[in-house]
C-alpha positions, -999 to +999 in steps of 0.1 A: -740+674+049-752+708+062-770+691+091-737+673+101-717+706+099-743+725+120-746+698+147-728+711+178-739+683+202-704+668+203-688+701+210-700+700+246-685+666+251-651+678+237-652+708+260-660+685+290-631+661+281-606+690+278-617+706+311-616+672+329-581+665+315-569+699+327-584+693+362-567+659+364-533+674+353-536+701+380-546+676+406-516+654+397-493+684+399-506+695+433-505+659+446-469+655+435-459+688+451-476+680+484-462+645+484-426+658+482-432+683+511-450+657+533-422+632+528-396+659+537-417+669+568-421+633+579-384+625+575-376+656+596-395+641+625-372+618+644-390+593+667 
């Protein structure tokens, strides 16, 4: 049981998953914000 409690090899995986999820959320937020602005800019151009 002590070996299991002292094993930290899975902790790196958990950190990586949390950081990746945060990066994905930020990317989605930035993409959404840019999409709105690009759509507005394109609709402002009248051909």
